[in-house]
N, C-alpha and C positions, 0 to 999 in steps of 0.2 A: 498118690502122694500129694501132700499139700505143697503149695509153691512157697519158696522163700519170698518174704515181702519185707521191705524197709520203708520207713517214712523219714524224709529229710526236709529241712527248711531250705530257703534260698541260699544260705551261707554254707550248705552242705553238711550241717550238723545232723547226726542221726538222732532223731527224737523218738523213734519207736521202731519195733520190729516184731514180727511173729517169732515163735521159738526157732523155726527153721532159718529164718532170716538172721536171727541173732547168732545161731550156730555157724551159718555160712560166713558171716562177717565177724566172727569171734576175734580174729587178730586186730581188727579195727576197734571193736568194743573193749578189748583187753589191753590195748596199747598203752604204753606209758604216756603217750601224747594225748592228753584229754582236755576238754571233753571230746567224745568220739565225733570225728569230722573227717570226711573223705580226703580233703586237701591236706589237713594237718597230718593224717596218717601217711599219705602218699609222699609228701615232701619232707617229713621230719622223722619218720620211723624207718630205720634200716630194714625192718621186716617187710616193708611194702614191696621191695624189689623182688622178693621171693613170692609174695602173695599175688602180685600182678606180673606175670611173665611178659606182658606187653606194657611194661611200666612207662616207657617213653610216650606211648600213645595216650595212656591214661592220664599222665601228668599234663600233657599238652591240652587234652580235653578239659581237665579240671581248671587249669589256668585260664582257658577261654571262657569257661562258665563263670568264674569269679570276675573276670574282666567285664563280661556282659552284665552281671548283677551289679557291679559297681557303677556302671553307666546308668542302669535303671534306678538305683537307689543310692545316689552319691552321699547322702547324709545318714546312712545306716552305720551307726557307731560300732556295733559289734562286727560288722563286715569290714570296716576300716581297721579295726583292731586285729582281725584275723589276717588281713592282707599285710599289715605292718609286721605281725609276728612271723609270717612266712617269708616276707622280704628280708628281714634281719637274720633269719636262721637258715635260709636255703638258697644257695646259688642257683640251683635248678629252677626254683620258683621265680627268682628274679629274671632269669633269661626268658621264661615263658610270659611273665607279666610284661616285659619290655617289648615283646612281639606284637602286642595289641590285638591278638586274635580274639574274635568273638564268635562263639558257636554254641548251639544248643543241641543236645542229643536226647530225644525222647524215646527212641527205640534203637536197638542194636544188639550186638553180641558182646559178651564178656568172657575172657579167659582168666580163670582164677586157679591158683595153686593152693589148695586148702591144706593146712598142716596135718589133718587127719585122714582125709579121703583122696588127696592128690589132685590131679588136674581136672578141672571142670570147664566145659564150654556151655554157656547158657545164653539164651535170648532174654532180653529185658524189654519191658515197656513201662514207661513212666507216665503217670497221670496226675494232674493237679487235683487237689482235694478242694472242692468248692466251698466246704464249710469253714476252711481256715486258709486265708490268703497266704500264699508263699509256701505252703506245704505240698509235697509231692509224695506219692506212693510208687514204689518200683516193685514190679512182680517179675521174678526170674524163673524161666522154665527151660529145662533141658529138652533135647530132641528125644521123642519117645523111643525106647529100646536102646538108647545109647549108653556108653560107659558113664557119661555124666549123670544120666538118670539113675543108674545103679549106685553111683557115689552119693547122690542126694538121698536116695532111699536109705543108704547106710547111715548117713548123717541124721536123717529123720528118725531112724530107729534109735540112734544114740541119744538124741535129744529127748526121746520118750522114756528113757531109763532114769532112775534116780541119780546116777553119777553124771548124767548128761546135763543136769541143771546148772552146773558150774561153768567155768570157762573151758574152752576147747583143749587147753594144755593139760587138764587133769587126766585125760585118758592117754594122751601121748607120752606122759611121764616127764614132760618138760616143766621146768620151774622158771619163774621170773622173779628177779630181785625187786623189792619195793622201790 
């Protein structure tokens, strides 16, 4: 199996993904809250609570990451704009922002509830891309032989088929209003 991989900038915008990474994070990429951003999805899209069974932990970590980034780059206008958007639209973000937590996670585990393949438990490792300051790549891997590996295999086979090229809701039969 190829591993899902995503590329994000320091503001948590998704700027790239391999096909399996795109399929794994389809709810983020297909969210009404655009451009695709971890924090924007988590705090503004109601679907995030289903996608992240440990939503509270994810939200706290994202708030701490943005707080850290704001300290490192206080004049980053797009970052300020994102923080302003989240602050005006999300009570949950405001609470976490006011906590002044600063923490970075480069490795760990994620629990994701994917709309097509169900619950996934994956380890992740994030690395900086030396060619482009501020970009990181995250590689996600399941435990060999686990149900999560089987679910990712299923998702990988789905992405390899012609109908898998679109958004994840095409197979599930769900539709989204524009």
